[in-house]
N, CA, C, O and the ligand as a Tripos MOL2 file, in Angstrom:
@<TRIPOS>MOLECULE
protein
  245   243    62     0     0
PROTEIN
NO_CHARGES

@<TRIPOS>ATOM
      1 N          57.7210   10.1230   51.0000 N.3       1 MET1
      2 CA         59.1020    9.9950   50.5240 C.3       1 MET1
      3 C          59.8780    9.0220   51.4070 C.2       1 MET1
      4 O          60.5350    8.0980   50.9260 O.2       1 MET1
      5 N          59.7830    9.2550   52.6910 N.am      2 MET2
      6 CA         60.5170    8.3920   53.6230 C.3       2 MET2
      7 C          59.9720    6.9630   53.5480 C.2       2 MET2
      8 O          60.7290    5.9940   53.6030 O.2       2 MET2
      9 N          58.6600    6.8520   53.4230 N.am      3 VAL3
     10 CA         58.0520    5.5160   53.3670 C.3       3 VAL3
     11 C          58.5460    4.7740   52.1350 C.2       3 VAL3
     12 O          58.8240    3.5760   52.1860 O.2       3 VAL3
     13 N          58.6490    5.4850   51.0540 N.am      4 LYS4
     14 CA         59.1080    4.8680   49.8170 C.3       4 LYS4
     15 C          60.5230    4.3030   49.9820 C.2       4 LYS4
     16 O          60.8290    3.1990   49.5310 O.2       4 LYS4
     17 N          61.3570    5.0790   50.6310 N.am      5 VAL5
     18 CA         62.7380    4.6390   50.8430 C.3       5 VAL5
     19 C          62.7640    3.3610   51.6720 C.2       5 VAL5
     20 O          63.5110    2.4250   51.3870 O.2       5 VAL5
     21 N          61.9300    3.3490   52.7020 N.am      6 VAL6
     22 CA         61.9000    2.1690   53.5710 C.3       6 VAL6
     23 C          61.4230    0.9460   52.7940 C.2       6 VAL6
     24 O          61.9830   -0.1410   52.9390 O.2       6 VAL6
     25 N          60.3980    1.1200   51.9750 N.am      7 ILE7
     26 CA         59.8650   -0.0100   51.1990 C.3       7 ILE7
     27 C          60.9220   -0.5350   50.2310 C.2       7 ILE7
     28 O          61.1130   -1.7440   50.0990 O.2       7 ILE7
     29 N          61.5930    0.3740   49.5660 N.am      8 VAL8
     30 CA         62.6440   -0.0410   48.6310 C.3       8 VAL8
     31 C          63.7490   -0.7780   49.3740 C.2       8 VAL8
     32 O          64.2830   -1.7770   48.8930 O.2       8 VAL8
     33 N          64.0750   -0.2760   50.5350 N.am      9 PHE9
     34 CA         65.1290   -0.9010   51.3250 C.3       9 PHE9
     35 C          64.7310   -2.3230   51.7350 C.2       9 PHE9
     36 O          65.5420   -3.2460   51.6600 O.2       9 PHE9
     37 N          63.4870   -2.4900   52.1640 N.am     10 LEU10
     38 CA         63.0200   -3.8100   52.5750 C.3      10 LEU10
     39 C          63.0070   -4.7730   51.3950 C.2      10 LEU10
     40 O          63.3660   -5.9430   51.5320 O.2      10 LEU10
     41 N          62.5910   -4.2730   50.2360 N.am     11 CYS11
     42 CA         62.5950   -5.1100   49.0380 C.3      11 CYS11
     43 C          64.0210   -5.5380   48.7040 C.2      11 CYS11
     44 O          64.2710   -6.6820   48.3240 O.2      11 CYS11
     45 N          64.9270   -4.6170   48.8500 N.am     12 PHE12
     46 CA         66.3290   -4.9090   48.5680 C.3      12 PHE12
     47 C          66.8350   -6.0250   49.4870 C.2      12 PHE12
     48 O          67.4850   -6.9700   49.0400 O.2      12 PHE12
     49 N          66.5270   -5.8950   50.7640 N.am     13 ILE13
     50 CA         66.9470   -6.9070   51.7330 C.3      13 ILE13
     51 C          66.3150   -8.2520   51.4020 C.2      13 ILE13
     52 O          66.9710   -9.2900   51.4890 O.2      13 ILE13
     53 N          65.0390   -8.2330   51.0220 N.am     14 ALA14
     54 CA         64.3460   -9.4760   50.7040 C.3      14 ALA14
     55 C          64.9850  -10.1530   49.4970 C.2      14 ALA14
     56 O          65.1540  -11.3730   49.4810 O.2      14 ALA14
     57 N          65.3340   -9.3710   48.4990 N.am     15 VAL15
     58 CA         65.9640   -9.9360   47.2970 C.3      15 VAL15
     59 C          67.3210  -10.5360   47.6430 C.2      15 VAL15
     60 O          67.6590  -11.6330   47.2000 O.2      15 VAL15
     61 N          68.0840   -9.8100   48.4340 N.am     16 ILE16
     62 CA         69.4010  -10.3020   48.8400 C.3      16 ILE16
     63 C          69.2700  -11.6110   49.6240 C.2      16 ILE16
     64 O          70.0290  -12.5580   49.4130 O.2      16 ILE16
     65 N          68.3020  -11.6400   50.5190 N.am     17 ALA17
     66 CA         68.0950  -12.8480   51.3160 C.3      17 ALA17
     67 C          67.6670  -14.0100   50.4380 C.2      17 ALA17
     68 O          68.1080  -15.1430   50.6350 O.2      17 ALA17
     69 N          66.8130  -13.7290   49.4770 N.am     18 PHE18
     70 CA         66.3270  -14.7770   48.5800 C.3      18 PHE18
     71 C          67.4770  -15.3470   47.7580 C.2      18 PHE18
     72 O          67.6220  -16.5640   47.6400 O.2      18 PHE18
     73 N          68.2780  -14.4770   47.2000 N.am     19 ILE19
     74 CA         69.4060  -14.9200   46.3820 C.3      19 ILE19
     75 C          70.4130  -15.6760   47.2400 C.2      19 ILE19
     76 O          70.9280  -16.7240   46.8480 O.2      19 ILE19
     77 N          70.6790  -15.1260   48.4050 N.am     20 GLY20
     78 CA         71.6310  -15.7730   49.2950 C.3      20 GLY20
     79 C          71.1710  -17.1560   49.7020 C.2      20 GLY20
     80 O          71.9730  -18.0850   49.7980 O.2      20 GLY20
     81 N          69.8800  -17.2890   49.9410 N.am     21 ARG21
     82 CA         69.3650  -18.5880   50.3480 C.3      21 ARG21
     83 C          69.4440  -19.5880   49.1910 C.2      21 ARG21
     84 O          69.6830  -20.7780   49.3950 O.2      21 ARG21
     85 N          69.2400  -19.0830   47.9870 N.am     22 ALA22
     86 CA         69.2820  -19.9650   46.8260 C.3      22 ALA22
     87 C          70.7090  -20.4190   46.5290 C.2      22 ALA22
     88 O          70.9380  -21.5560   46.1150 O.2      22 ALA22
     89 N          71.6570  -19.5240   46.7450 N.am     23 LEU23
     90 CA         73.0360  -19.8330   46.3690 C.3      23 LEU23
     91 C          73.8200  -20.4790   47.4970 C.2      23 LEU23
     92 O          74.6240  -21.3840   47.2740 O.2      23 LEU23
     93 N          73.5780  -20.0060   48.7010 N.am     24 PHE24
     94 CA         74.3820  -20.4870   49.8220 C.3      24 PHE24
     95 C          73.4920  -20.9670   50.9620 C.2      24 PHE24
     96 O          73.4310  -20.3330   52.0150 O.2      24 PHE24
     97 N          72.8070  -22.0790   50.7510 N.am     25 PRO25
     98 CA         71.8920  -22.5670   51.8120 C.3      25 PRO25
     99 C          72.6340  -22.9290   53.0880 C.2      25 PRO25
    100 O          72.0620  -22.8790   54.1770 O.2      25 PRO25
    101 N          73.8990  -23.2900   52.9600 N.am     26 SER26
    102 CA         74.6320  -23.7150   54.1530 C.3      26 SER26
    103 C          75.1070  -22.5280   54.9790 C.2      26 SER26
    104 O          75.5650  -22.7000   56.1080 O.2      26 SER26
    105 N          74.9980  -21.3180   54.4180 N.am     27 ALA27
    106 CA         75.4740  -20.1420   55.1310 C.3      27 ALA27
    107 C          74.4230  -19.5930   56.0840 C.2      27 ALA27
    108 O          74.6870  -18.6720   56.8580 O.2      27 ALA27
    109 N          73.2360  -20.1680   56.0170 N.am     28 LEU28
    110 CA         72.1770  -19.6650   56.8780 C.3      28 LEU28
    111 C          72.3430  -20.1950   58.2890 C.2      28 LEU28
    112 O          72.9520  -21.2430   58.5020 O.2      28 LEU28
    113 N          71.8020  -19.4720   59.2440 N.am     29 PRO29
    114 CA         71.7650  -20.0180   60.5990 C.3      29 PRO29
    115 C          70.9500  -21.3040   60.6220 C.2      29 PRO29
    116 O          70.0650  -21.5060   59.7910 O.2      29 PRO29
    117 N          71.2550  -22.1600   61.5700 N.am     30 LYS30
    118 CA         70.6440  -23.4910   61.5700 C.3      30 LYS30
    119 C          69.1370  -23.4350   61.6830 C.2      30 LYS30
    120 O          68.4410  -24.3270   61.1980 O.2      30 LYS30
    121 N          68.6350  -22.4090   62.3100 N.am     31 VAL31
    122 CA         67.1870  -22.3220   62.5100 C.3      31 VAL31
    123 C          66.4800  -22.1930   61.1780 C.2      31 VAL31
    124 O          65.3740  -22.7000   60.9980 O.2      31 VAL31
    125 N          67.1350  -21.5000   60.2320 N.am     32 LEU32
    126 CA         66.4830  -21.2410   58.9580 C.3      32 LEU32
    127 C          66.7560  -22.3210   57.9270 C.2      32 LEU32
    128 O          66.1280  -22.3510   56.8690 O.2      32 LEU32
    129 N          67.6710  -23.1870   58.2300 N.am     33 GLN33
    130 CA         67.9990  -24.2110   57.2510 C.3      33 GLN33
    131 C          66.9250  -25.2680   57.1810 C.2      33 GLN33
    132 O          66.2350  -25.5550   58.1600 O.2      33 GLN33
    133 N          66.8010  -25.8340   56.0080 N.am     34 LYS34
    134 CA         65.9290  -26.9930   55.9000 C.3      34 LYS34
    135 C          66.6460  -28.1750   56.5260 C.2      34 LYS34
    136 O          67.8730  -28.2760   56.5080 O.2      34 LYS34
    137 N          65.8500  -29.0490   57.0700 N.am     35 ARG35
    138 CA         66.4040  -30.1390   57.8560 C.3      35 ARG35
    139 C          67.2940  -31.0400   57.0200 C.2      35 ARG35
    140 O          66.9030  -31.5140   55.9540 O.2      35 ARG35
    141 N          68.4640  -31.2590   57.5130 N.am     36 ARG36
    142 CA         69.3950  -32.1560   56.8290 C.3      36 ARG36
    143 C          70.0040  -33.1070   57.8420 C.2      36 ARG36
    144 O          70.0210  -32.8520   59.0470 O.2      36 ARG36
    145 N          70.5020  -34.2110   57.3070 N.am     37 GLY37
    146 CA         71.1430  -35.1700   58.1850 C.3      37 GLY37
    147 C          70.1110  -35.8710   59.0380 C.2      37 GLY37
    148 O          68.9230  -35.8750   58.7140 O.2      37 GLY37
    149 N          70.5590  -36.4580   60.1170 N.am     38 PRO38
    150 CA         69.6260  -37.1920   60.9710 C.3      38 PRO38
    151 C          68.5910  -36.2470   61.5630 C.2      38 PRO38
    152 O          68.9270  -35.1640   62.0430 O.2      38 PRO38
    153 N          67.3340  -36.6650   61.5230 N.am     39 PRO39
    154 CA         66.2920  -35.8100   62.0970 C.3      39 PRO39
    155 C          66.4400  -35.6980   63.5950 C.2      39 PRO39
    156 O          66.8030  -36.6550   64.2790 O.2      39 PRO39
    157 N          66.1540  -34.5220   64.0850 N.am     40 ARG40
    158 CA         66.2530  -34.3080   65.5300 C.3      40 ARG40
    159 C          64.9400  -33.7760   66.0440 C.2      40 ARG40
    160 O          64.1920  -33.1060   65.3320 O.2      40 ARG40
    161 N          64.6850  -34.0810   67.2680 N.am     41 CYS41
    162 CA         63.4630  -33.5910   67.8920 C.3      41 CYS41
    163 C          63.5610  -32.0740   68.0420 C.2      41 CYS41
    164 O          64.5310  -31.5650   68.6040 O.2      41 CYS41
    165 N          62.5560  -31.3520   67.5410 N.am     42 PRO42
    166 CA         62.5980  -29.8960   67.6440 C.3      42 PRO42
    167 C          62.4510  -29.3970   69.0740 C.2      42 PRO42
    168 O          62.7800  -28.2470   69.3670 O.2      42 PRO42
    169 N          61.9710  -30.2320   69.9470 N.am     43 ARG43
    170 CA         61.7610  -29.8030   71.3320 C.3      43 ARG43
    171 C          62.9720  -30.0960   72.2090 C.2      43 ARG43
    172 O          63.5380  -29.2010   72.8370 O.2      43 ARG43
    173 N          63.3610  -31.3810   72.2380 N.am     44 CYS44
    174 CA         64.4250  -31.7450   73.1700 C.3      44 CYS44
    175 C          65.7680  -31.9070   72.4730 C.2      44 CYS44
    176 O          66.8050  -31.9750   73.1340 O.2      44 CYS44
    177 N          65.7600  -31.9720   71.1160 N.am     45 GLY45
    178 CA         67.0150  -32.0160   70.3880 C.3      45 GLY45
    179 C          67.6170  -33.4030   70.2780 C.2      45 GLY45
    180 O          68.7300  -33.5570   69.7750 O.2      45 GLY45
    181 N          66.9140  -34.3900   70.7300 N.am     46 ARG46
    182 CA         67.4380  -35.7490   70.6200 C.3      46 ARG46
    183 C          67.3490  -36.2260   69.1710 C.2      46 ARG46
    184 O          66.4450  -35.8330   68.4340 O.2      46 ARG46
    185 N          68.2690  -37.0550   68.7820 N.am     47 TYR47
    186 CA         68.2240  -37.6110   67.4310 C.3      47 TYR47
    187 C          67.1240  -38.6600   67.3500 C.2      47 TYR47
    188 O          66.9410  -39.4790   68.2500 O.2      47 TYR47
    189 N          66.3960  -38.6030   66.2280 N.am     48 LEU48
    190 CA         65.3040  -39.5410   66.0400 C.3      48 LEU48
    191 C          65.6800  -40.4720   64.9000 C.2      48 LEU48
    192 O          65.3240  -40.2370   63.7450 O.2      48 LEU48
    193 N          66.3880  -41.5090   65.2320 N.am     49 ILE49
    194 CA         66.8510  -42.4370   64.2100 C.3      49 ILE49
    195 C          65.9090  -43.6340   64.1720 C.2      49 ILE49
    196 O          65.7010  -44.3220   65.1720 O.2      49 ILE49
    197 N          65.3470  -43.8610   62.9870 N.am     50 GLY50
    198 CA         64.4630  -45.0050   62.8200 C.3      50 GLY50
    199 C          63.0640  -44.7670   63.3330 C.2      50 GLY50
    200 O          62.2780  -45.7080   63.4310 O.2      50 GLY50
    201 N          62.7350  -43.5440   63.6590 N.am     51 ARG51
    202 CA         61.3840  -43.2580   64.1300 C.3      51 ARG51
    203 C          61.0570  -41.8040   63.8390 C.2      51 ARG51
    204 O          61.9390  -40.9820   63.5920 O.2      51 ARG51
    205 N          59.7910  -41.5170   63.8760 N.am     52 GLU52
    206 CA         59.3530  -40.1890   63.4830 C.3      52 GLU52
    207 C          58.9860  -39.3170   64.6630 C.2      52 GLU52
    208 O          58.9800  -38.0900   64.5580 O.2      52 GLU52
    209 N          58.6870  -39.9270   65.7590 N.am     53 THR53
    210 CA         58.2640  -39.1390   66.9100 C.3      53 THR53
    211 C          59.2190  -39.3740   68.0720 C.2      53 THR53
    212 O          59.9400  -40.3700   68.1290 O.2      53 THR53
    213 N          59.1960  -38.4520   68.9610 N.am     54 CYS54
    214 CA         60.0870  -38.5240   70.1190 C.3      54 CYS54
    215 C          59.2710  -38.8740   71.3540 C.2      54 CYS54
    216 O          58.0430  -38.7930   71.3600 O.2      54 CYS54
    217 N          59.9750  -39.2580   72.3720 N.am     55 ASP55
    218 CA         59.3000  -39.5930   73.6160 C.3      55 ASP55
    219 C          58.5810  -38.3880   74.2070 C.2      55 ASP55
    220 O          57.6030  -38.5180   74.9430 O.2      55 ASP55
    221 N          59.0970  -37.2090   73.8610 N.am     56 CYS56
    222 CA         58.4810  -35.9970   74.4090 C.3      56 CYS56
    223 C          57.3360  -35.5090   73.5340 C.2      56 CYS56
    224 O          56.8390  -34.3990   73.7240 O.2      56 CYS56
    225 N          56.9170  -36.3270   72.5810 N.am     57 LYS57
    226 CA         55.7910  -36.0360   71.6830 C.3      57 LYS57
    227 C          56.1610  -35.0080   70.6030 C.2      57 LYS57
    228 O          55.2970  -34.5640   69.8470 O.2      57 LYS57
    229 N          57.4030  -34.6440   70.5350 N.am     58 GLY58
    230 CA         57.8180  -33.7350   69.4800 C.3      58 GLY58
    231 C          57.8490  -34.4720   68.1520 C.2      58 GLY58
    232 O          58.0020  -35.6930   68.1060 O.2      58 GLY58
    233 N          57.7030  -33.7160   67.0780 N.am     59 ARG59
    234 CA         57.7040  -34.3630   65.7740 C.3      59 ARG59
    235 C          58.9540  -33.9470   65.0080 C.2      59 ARG59
    236 O          59.3120  -32.7700   64.9740 O.2      59 ARG59
    237 N          59.6030  -34.9110   64.4050 N.am     60 ALA60
    238 CA         60.8230  -34.6190   63.6490 C.3      60 ALA60
    239 C          60.4850  -34.5170   62.1750 C.2      60 ALA60
    240 O          60.9680  -35.3060   61.3640 O.2      60 ALA60
    241 N          59.6910  -33.5880   61.8440 N.am     61 LYS61
    242 CA         59.2310  -33.4640   60.4610 C.3      61 LYS61
    243 C          60.3710  -33.1290   59.5450 C.2      61 LYS61
    244 O          60.1720  -32.9850   58.3380 O.2      61 LYS61
    245 ZN         61.9000  -34.8170   71.9950 Zn       62 ZN62
@<TRIPOS>BOND
     1     1     2 1
     2     2     3 1
     3     3     4 2
     4     3     5 am
     5     5     6 1
     6     6     7 1
     7     7     8 2
     8     7     9 am
     9     9    10 1
    10    10    11 1
    11    11    12 2
    12    11    13 am
    13    13    14 1
    14    14    15 1
    15    15    16 2
    16    15    17 am
    17    17    18 1
    18    18    19 1
    19    19    20 2
    20    19    21 am
    21    21    22 1
    22    22    23 1
    23    23    24 2
    24    23    25 am
    25    25    26 1
    26    26    27 1
    27    27    28 2
    28    27    29 am
    29    29    30 1
    30    30    31 1
    31    31    32 2
    32    31    33 am
    33    33    34 1
    34    34    35 1
    35    35    36 2
    36    35    37 am
    37    37    38 1
    38    38    39 1
    39    39    40 2
    40    39    41 am
    41    41    42 1
    42    42    43 1
    43    43    44 2
    44    43    45 am
    45    45    46 1
    46    46    47 1
    47    47    48 2
    48    47    49 am
    49    49    50 1
    50    50    51 1
    51    51    52 2
    52    51    53 am
    53    53    54 1
    54    54    55 1
    55    55    56 2
    56    55    57 am
    57    57    58 1
    58    58    59 1
    59    59    60 2
    60    59    61 am
    61    61    62 1
    62    62    63 1
    63    63    64 2
    64    63    65 am
    65    65    66 1
    66    66    67 1
    67    67    68 2
    68    67    69 am
    69    69    70 1
    70    70    71 1
    71    71    72 2
    72    71    73 am
    73    73    74 1
    74    74    75 1
    75    75    76 2
    76    75    77 am
    77    77    78 1
    78    78    79 1
    79    79    80 2
    80    79    81 am
    81    81    82 1
    82    82    83 1
    83    83    84 2
    84    83    85 am
    85    85    86 1
    86    86    87 1
    87    87    88 2
    88    87    89 am
    89    89    90 1
    90    90    91 1
    91    91    92 2
    92    91    93 am
    93    93    94 1
    94    94    95 1
    95    95    96 2
    96    95    97 am
    97    97    98 1
    98    98    99 1
    99    99   100 2
   100    99   101 am
   101   101   102 1
   102   102   103 1
   103   103   104 2
   104   103   105 am
   105   105   106 1
   106   106   107 1
   107   107   108 2
   108   107   109 am
   109   109   110 1
   110   110   111 1
   111   111   112 2
   112   111   113 am
   113   113   114 1
   114   114   115 1
   115   115   116 2
   116   115   117 am
   117   117   118 1
   118   118   119 1
   119   119   120 2
   120   119   121 am
   121   121   122 1
   122   122   123 1
   123   123   124 2
   124   123   125 am
   125   125   126 1
   126   126   127 1
   127   127   128 2
   128   127   129 am
   129   129   130 1
   130   130   131 1
   131   131   132 2
   132   131   133 am
   133   133   134 1
   134   134   135 1
   135   135   136 2
   136   135   137 am
   137   137   138 1
   138   138   139 1
   139   139   140 2
   140   139   141 am
   141   141   142 1
   142   142   143 1
   143   143   144 2
   144   143   145 am
   145   145   146 1
   146   146   147 1
   147   147   148 2
   148   147   149 am
   149   149   150 1
   150   150   151 1
   151   151   152 2
   152   151   153 am
   153   153   154 1
   154   154   155 1
   155   155   156 2
   156   155   157 am
   157   157   158 1
   158   158   159 1
   159   159   160 2
   160   159   161 am
   161   161   162 1
   162   162   163 1
   163   163   164 2
   164   163   165 am
   165   165   166 1
   166   166   167 1
   167   167   168 2
   168   167   169 am
   169   169   170 1
   170   170   171 1
   171   171   172 2
   172   171   173 am
   173   173   174 1
   174   174   175 1
   175   175   176 2
   176   175   177 am
   177   177   178 1
   178   178   179 1
   179   179   180 2
   180   179   181 am
   181   181   182 1
   182   182   183 1
   183   183   184 2
   184   183   185 am
   185   185   186 1
   186   186   187 1
   187   187   188 2
   188   187   189 am
   189   189   190 1
   190   190   191 1
   191   191   192 2
   192   191   193 am
   193   193   194 1
   194   194   195 1
   195   195   196 2
   196   195   197 am
   197   197   198 1
   198   198   199 1
   199   199   200 2
   200   199   201 am
   201   201   202 1
   202   202   203 1
   203   203   204 2
   204   203   205 am
   205   205   206 1
   206   206   207 1
   207   207   208 2
   208   207   209 am
   209   209   210 1
   210   210   211 1
   211   211   212 2
   212   211   213 am
   213   213   214 1
   214   214   215 1
   215   215   216 2
   216   215   217 am
   217   217   218 1
   218   218   219 1
   219   219   220 2
   220   219   221 am
   221   221   222 1
   222   222   223 1
   223   223   224 2
   224   223   225 am
   225   225   226 1
   226   226   227 1
   227   227   228 2
   228   227   229 am
   229   229   230 1
   230   230   231 1
   231   231   232 2
   232   231   233 am
   233   233   234 1
   234   234   235 1
   235   235   236 2
   236   235   237 am
   237   237   238 1
   238   238   239 1
   239   239   240 2
   240   239   241 am
   241   241   242 1
   242   242   243 1
   243   243   244 2
@<TRIPOS>SUBSTRUCTURE
     1 MET1         2 RESIDUE 1 A MET
     2 MET2         6 RESIDUE 1 A MET
     3 VAL3        10 RESIDUE 1 A VAL
     4 LYS4        14 RESIDUE 1 A LYS
     5 VAL5        18 RESIDUE 1 A VAL
     6 VAL6        22 RESIDUE 1 A VAL
     7 ILE7        26 RESIDUE 1 A ILE
     8 VAL8        30 RESIDUE 1 A VAL
     9 PHE9        34 RESIDUE 1 A PHE
    10 LEU10       38 RESIDUE 1 A LEU
    11 CYS11       42 RESIDUE 1 A CYS
    12 PHE12       46 RESIDUE 1 A PHE
    13 ILE13       50 RESIDUE 1 A ILE
    14 ALA14       54 RESIDUE 1 A ALA
    15 VAL15       58 RESIDUE 1 A VAL
    16 ILE16       62 RESIDUE 1 A ILE
    17 ALA17       66 RESIDUE 1 A ALA
    18 PHE18       70 RESIDUE 1 A PHE
    19 ILE19       74 RESIDUE 1 A ILE
    20 GLY20       78 RESIDUE 1 A GLY
    21 ARG21       82 RESIDUE 1 A ARG
    22 ALA22       86 RESIDUE 1 A ALA
    23 LEU23       90 RESIDUE 1 A LEU
    24 PHE24       94 RESIDUE 1 A PHE
    25 PRO25       98 RESIDUE 1 A PRO
    26 SER26      102 RESIDUE 1 A SER
    27 ALA27      106 RESIDUE 1 A ALA
    28 LEU28      110 RESIDUE 1 A LEU
    29 PRO29      114 RESIDUE 1 A PRO
    30 LYS30      118 RESIDUE 1 A LYS
    31 VAL31      122 RESIDUE 1 A VAL
    32 LEU32      126 RESIDUE 1 A LEU
    33 GLN33      130 RESIDUE 1 A GLN
    34 LYS34      134 RESIDUE 1 A LYS
    35 ARG35      138 RESIDUE 1 A ARG
    36 ARG36      142 RESIDUE 1 A ARG
    37 GLY37      146 RESIDUE 1 A GLY
    38 PRO38      150 RESIDUE 1 A PRO
    39 PRO39      154 RESIDUE 1 A PRO
    40 ARG40      158 RESIDUE 1 A ARG
    41 CYS41      162 RESIDUE 1 A CYS
    42 PRO42      166 RESIDUE 1 A PRO
    43 ARG43      170 RESIDUE 1 A ARG
    44 CYS44      174 RESIDUE 1 A CYS
    45 GLY45      178 RESIDUE 1 A GLY
    46 ARG46      182 RESIDUE 1 A ARG
    47 TYR47      186 RESIDUE 1 A TYR
    48 LEU48      190 RESIDUE 1 A LEU
    49 ILE49      194 RESIDUE 1 A ILE
    50 GLY50      198 RESIDUE 1 A GLY
    51 ARG51      202 RESIDUE 1 A ARG
    52 GLU52      206 RESIDUE 1 A GLU
    53 THR53      210 RESIDUE 1 A THR
    54 CYS54      214 RESIDUE 1 A CYS
    55 ASP55      218 RESIDUE 1 A ASP
    56 CYS56      222 RESIDUE 1 A CYS
    57 LYS57      226 RESIDUE 1 A LYS
    58 GLY58      230 RESIDUE 1 A GLY
    59 ARG59      234 RESIDUE 1 A ARG
    60 ALA60      238 RESIDUE 1 A ALA
    61 LYS61      242 RESIDUE 1 A LYS
    62 ZN62       245 GROUP 0 **** ****
């Protein structure tokens, strides 16, 4: 019984998160957002303008 409640609750949260992400992508924390604007190095945070890799070998995918 308790397990069922937990599963339903998790499903509910997942649905809410899915809908929220679809409707309000900008409301998400930056970590969860898809990359927008100028690409930045995921390691050092430097902007990677005109290039794909950073000096620190990080990739700005
Ligand atoms: Zn870097």
